[in-house]
N, C-alpha and C positions, 0 to 999 in steps of 0.2 A: 557853588554847592551850599549857598547860604540858606539855612533852615531856621536859625535863631538870630534875630537881628539885635536884640538887646538882652544883656545878661543881668541877673539880679544884683542888687546893691546892698548886701548885708553889711553889718558893722565891720566884719573882717575884711570884706572886699574894699570898703572905704579906707581902712587902714593900709591895705596893700597899695591902693591908689596913691595915697599921700607918699608912702615910702618910695614907690616906683617912680613917682613924679620927681622926687628929689634925686634919685639915682639917675634918672633919664637926663635931667638937667646937667648933671656933673659929667656924664659920659658921652654926650652926643657928639662932641667934636672929635674925641678919640675914635668913636665908632665910624666916622666918615672917612677914615684914612684910606680905605680900600676902594672907594667909589670912583667910577669914571668921571672925568670932567663933563659938564653938560654938552660942550661942543663935540666931544668924541661920541657921546650917545646920539646926538642929532645926526652926525655924519654917518654913523652906523645905520641909523634908521632910514636915511635917504636912499641907501643901497638896497633896501629890502623889498620895495614895492608895497602895495597895499596888502596887508595881512588879513586873511579871512579864513576862518576854520571853526573847528568844534573841539570841545573836550571829548577825548576818545577813550572808550573802553569797548573791546569787542563784545558783541551781543551775547557771546557764549560765556562771559565772565561776570560774576556778581560783584567782584571787588578787585582791588589791586593785587591781592595775593593770588587769586585765581588767574588773573592775567599773566603774572610773572613766574609762578612756580613751574618747574620743569614739566611736571606731569599734566598740566593744563594749559601750557603755553600754546596757543592755537594760531600758528602761522597762516594756515589756509584761510581762516576767517578774517584775520588781520589784513591779509593781502586783498581779499575780496572787498572788504568794507572800505579800506583806504582807496581802492580803485573807484568805488562809488563817490567818495568825497572828491577825488580828483575830477570826476566827470561832472560835478556840479560847480566846479570852479574854485574849490578850496585849496589852499597852499600851506596851511599850518594846522597842527593838532597839538593840543595840550594833553599831556599824559602823566598820570600819577605813578610814582614808584612806591616801594615800601621797604622800610629798614629790615623787617623780618625776612623778606625774600632774599635780600642781600646777605644777612647774617647767616642764614642756613646754607647758602651756597654762593659765596662771593664770586668765584670764577665763572660759574654757570650763569649767574645773574647778569654779569657784564656781557657774557657771550650772547645771552638772549636780548639784551639791550642792543647789542651790535646788529643782530639779526633783524630786530624790529626797525632799526634805523635804515638798514639796507632796503627793507620792503618799502618804508616811507619814501626813501629817496627815489625808488623806481617809479613812484607816482608823483614825483616833484613836490613832495610835502616835507616840510621841515618841522622839527619837534621842539616843543617847550616842555621840558621835564619838570615835574613837581616832586620835591623830596619829602616834605613832611605835611601833615594834615591834621587839624583838630576836629574834624567832623564825624558825626555818627557814632558807630558802635565802639566802645572803649577798650575792648579786650581781644585784639586779634590773635589768631593762632595759626601755626603752620599746619599744612595738611588739607584734607578735604574741607571745602568751604560750605556753608549752609545753603540749602535751597532757598529760592526767593519766597517771601511771604506774599501770597496773592494780594494784589492791589495796594501794596505798601511801598512807597517811594524809598529807594535805596536801603532796603531792609537788611542787606548784608555788607554794606560799606563799612570799612574799619579805619580807625584813627592810626596815625603813624607819627610818633611812637604810641605804644599803649598808654593808658592812663597811669598805670603804676610807674612806668619809666618816665613819663612826662613830669610826674610829681616828685621824682627822686633824682636829684642832680648827681648823686654818686654813681648812677648807672649811665651817665651820658658819654662815658668813654667809648662805648661801642657805637654810639651815634656819631661821634667825631670821626671814628674810623670809616664808617659808612659814607659820610659826606666827602671826606678827603679821598677815599679810594675811588668813588664814582666820578668825582670831578677830575681827579688826576687822570683817570683812564680816558676821559672824553673831553679834556680841556681844550683841545684844538680841532675838534670834529665839527666841520662846517655843516653837517647834516642836522646839528642841534642849533636851533634858533637862539635859545636862551634858557636860563634856569630860574624857575620859581622856587625859592628856597623853602617857603613855609606857607601853606594854604590856610587862610582864615584863622590866624592865631587868635585865641580868645574865644572861639566858638565852643559849643557844648557846655557852656557855663564856666569855662576856664577864666575868662576875663584877663586881668593883668597877670595872672599866674603864668601865662605863656610868654611874657616879656623876657625873662632871663634866657629861656631856650632860644627864642627868636634872636636875641642879641648874640648868643653863642654861635648860632648857625651862620650868621653873617661873618663872624670872626673866623670860623673854620674855613668858610668859602674864600675869604680874602687871603688866607694863608696859602691857598692853591692858586687863586686868582686866574680862573679860566679865561680864555679869549672871548667867550660869549658873555653877554650881559647877565647880571644878577638882579633879581627883584623879589618882592613879596607884595601881594595885592591888598590894598585897603578894601574893606568890605562892610564895615558898620561904624557908627559914630563912637569911637573910643579915641579921644584926643591923643593920649600918650602912645598907644600902639600905632595910630595913623601917622603921627609925627615921626616916629622912628622909621616906619616903612618908607615914607616919602623922602626922608632925609638920606636914606642909605641905599636906595634902589638906583641902579644905573638907568633903567627904563621904568617909567611909572606904569604900574599895572593896577587895575581896580576891577571890582565886581559891581554890577548895577542891574538889578532885577525889577526896577521901577519903570514908570511910564516915560514917554519921550521927553517931555519938558524937564523931568528930573535928570535924565541922561545928559541933555544938552547943557544944563546948568553945571553938572559935575565936570563935563569936558572943559567948559570955558574956565572954570575955577582951576582945574589942574594944569591947563595950558600955561598958567602964570608961572609954573615951576621951570619952564624952559627946557623940558625934556620930552622925549617921545612918549606917547600914550598908547597903551594897549588895554582894552577891556577883555579880561581873560575869563569872565563869566557874564552872560546875559541870556535873555530869551526864556521867558516864562509866560506862556500865552495868557493864562487866566489872571496875570498881574499886569496886563497891557504892556508887556515887554515882548515885542514880536519882530520878525524880520522886516515886515513892510513898514513898521514905524521907526525902527532903530537902525537898520543897515544903511539907509540913506544918510542918516546923521553921522554915522561913523565915516562914511565916504566923504562927506562934506568937509570934515575936519581932519581927514587922513589919520584916523584912529584905528588901530588894529581891532578886529572884532572876532572873538572866539566864543561861540554860543555853547550852552550846555547841551551835549548829547548829539550823537550822529544817528545810530541805529537803535531802535527799540529792542531791548533785550532783558537779561536777567537782573539788571539794576533797577528795573521798574520805574524809570524816571519819566515815563509818560503820565504817571500818577502824581498828584500834587503833594507838596510837603504837608504833613499833618492832616490829610484828608483821604484816608484809605478807602478803597471801594471793596466791600466784602465780596469775596468770590473772585475778584480780580477782573471783572468785565471791563472792556476797553472804555475809557472815558470819552465822551463826545468831543471834548476839547483836550488834546494832549497838552500836558504841562511843558515837558521838554521833548527833545529828539526830533529828527527830520524824516528818517526813512524807516520803513518796515523791514522785517528780516529778509524779505525777498528783494530788497533794494528799491521798491516802489515808494514814492514819497507819500507822507501823510497828507500833504497839501501841495499838489503840483504847482500852484501859483507861487509858493515859497521857493521852490527849486528853480523855477524860471526867473524869479527876481534875483536870486543869488547869482545865477549864470549871467544875467544881464549886467548887474552892477560890477561883477568881477571881470567882465569882458570875455567870458568864456563862451564857447559855441552854444547856440540855442537849439 
């Protein structure tokens, strides 16, 4: 979901960088106390088979809240669209949760998670859940979600937590309860592939101000220590955030929306860490990140591949970041997503390629 690759470097941010760097250097060994040994991670990965899938949001939801709130939880669409994913050979979906959906109705939220997992399992799809996210709109609210803005990429997606809570550590008690309640409830559920604790920390101009929450989330997760791997994906060049994420993830996850040579360089560099690799976001056609260029590379190195977007819908991710189309007419080249709302592919050659490389029926 990378929309902003580099954040500003004000004097304040530079001061934060120096302070956080010192704090990071002092705390890194203590922070790694909950991580799996590399050998355990590799043994786990060898049992999974090649992981191929999408970031999933049903086409009827504009954001995480519309997906998970009781009044808009759309099991019929979820079942239909995960069936389409299964049909093209996919076996994993990455799915965002939201702390406000849990806070409003913890029991109902977990019940809906369980229902979702049941639907996914019926299609032989395992789930990578994402708990927090620094991307897009800063002030989420419970209730009816906004309508899409025509032609605008992810016009209704919301951060988790809100900017106000992100910036106020005195309010993190509820976030700790959210993390621990959800992880405790599903800690041994084999329908869950793994947990992505924090998506793109530092995005939306947060920079290193997200480091304390990122560190805290790993600490909370380790206190539960679910049986599934824990991770947080690197996504842009921030040495301190990247070093923390790489040093504390059981399985190395990363985002790459660049061209094929960039992807192969990153894979080779991260292989040196001696842990499994999963790219949990890629595929932006107008940036030369495509199935035909990238999926063979992922298969060559046995790297998990989770592209952005399955079915074109209310999230408007067929439109490019920062390049709205007035009136919302369909772009000639889709940015993300694979299928139209009726299940037909944007590009049949892509779905044939996915089926062939995954060994699925043609």
